[in-house]
N, C-alpha and C positions, 0 to 999 in steps of 0.2 A: 504494499500499500504506499502511496506517494505521501510525503507529508507537505502540507500546504501552511505558508506563512502568509499573513497580511501585513503588507507593508505600506508607509506612505511617504510621500517626499514632497517638496515645494519645487515646483517648475515653472516658467514663462509660459503664459497663453501661447505666445507666438511658438515657441518649441513645441508644445503638445500639438498645435495645428500643423504645423510641419512635418512632425513624426505621424500623425494620421494621414496625411496627404501622401508621404513617402511610402507608408506600409499598406495605404489602400483600405485601411480600417475607419469606420466611422466612429468609434467609441474609444475612449482613452485606454480603458482597461485592455482591449485587445490590441490596440497599437503598441503599448508598452510590452505586453506578452510576446508580440511578435519580434520587436526589436530586440527585447532580452534573449530571446531564442536565437535570433540571428548572430547576436554577438557572441553568445557561448559556442555555436556552431562553425563560425568564420574562421578559415585558416589564417587570416592576417591578424587576428586579435592574438594569436600565441606567439607572434615574432615581436622582438623588441622594438624594432624599426618598422611598423607596421606600414607607414606611408610610403617608404622608400621602396619595400619589398613590393608592394602593389604597383608602383610605378615602373620598377623595373619589369615586372611582368607584362604589364601594359606595352612598354617599349618594345620588348622581346616579342610579344605576339603580334605587333603592328609590323614589326621589322621582318618577322617571318612571313606573314601574309604578303607585304609587297615583295619579299624576294620570290615568294610562289608566283606571284602575277607576273613576274618578269621573265619566267621559263617558257 
């Protein structure tokens, strides 16, 4: 059986609205749950320099795509 904990925090309304838009959810509870789930599962959150690693992967993928188009 999963343990459930009720948590509260204070966030800016603009941040909650942006989170709802980004997650595609209409209510705060579902938007936060989806964001937390994504954060825990995302490979980039385990890396110390997550933005550097993500940008390196984007550049590598785009370079690979350009290289394949030239063939």
